[in-house]
N, C-alpha and C positions, 0 to 999 in steps of 0.2 A: 100624782100631782094633785094638790088641793084645788078644789074649784075656785077658791078665793084668789088664786093666781091671776085669773082674768080680771078680777076687780082691782088687784094691785096695779096691773097694767093700765086700767082705766084711770086710776088715780094719778099715775105718772103722766098720762096724757093731759089730764085736767090741770096738773101742776105747771106745765110748760109756760103758759102765759104769766102765771104768778111768779115763777122764777125770774122771768124777764123783768117784771115790775120791780122785784126786790133788788135785782142786779143793778138797776139804775141808781139805787141808793147805797147798797152795801153788797159788794161782790163776794165778800167772805160768807155772809149769811146765805146768799143765794147758792154758793158752792156747797155749803153745809146742808142746806135743804135738798139739793140735788143728790148729794152722797147718801143722806139718810133715806130718802125715798127710793133710790136705786137699790140700796142695801136690803130693803124689804123684799123686793123682787128676787134679788140674787140669793138671799138666805132661804127664802121660801122654796125656790127652785132647787137649791142644794139639799135642803131637807128631804125633798121627795126622793132623792137617790140615796139617802142614808138610812140607817137602821138604829133602833134602840136609843141609847143615850145620846148618840151623835145627832140623830134626827131631832130629838127633843131640844138639844142645845142650839141647833140651827133655827128652830122655831122660836126659841127664846131670843136669839140674836135678831131675828126678823121683827119680833114684838118690840124689842128695845129700839130698833130703828123706826118702827111705826110711832112709838111714843115720842122719839126725838123729832120726827117729822111734824107731829102735832105741836111740839114745843117751838119749833122753828116758825110754824104758821102763827102761833100765838104771839111770838116775839115780833114778827113782821107787822101784825096788827097793832100791837102796843107801841111800836116805833113809828107807826104811820106810813110804812112802806107800801101797804095795801090798805084800801079803805074798808073792804069787806071780803068775806069768803063765801063761796057758794055752799048753801046748806047741803046740797047733794054730795059735794066733795067731802064735807065734814062727816056726813052720814056714812059714806063709803069707807072713810078712814076709821071711824068707830067700829064698823062691821069687821074690817080687817083685824083691828086690835082684838076684838072679841073672839074671832075664830082662831087667831094665833095664840091667845091666852089659853084657850081650851086645849089646843094641840101641844102647848108647851108644858102642860102638867105631867 
């Protein structure tokens, strides 16, 4: 298992109150954020038990979900559903994307 998995779980924990905020305005966007963020964890975990091309594909899926999570957060800001995002959360999400991009090659 990649060490980044624990960071993914930290990000999920940090997203909980943000998801609640978004849900008050847009349940669909909140659900989409929850699905994409959870998918990072699930695909990262699944990749650790896979080999070769399957492993790489799971990391690619996790990376796509991490990018989608960032897009969900950007949209939430743009729509005014959240006023700001914690820099630590954003740094952790960037770190996750960097690690997954390296492993998806």
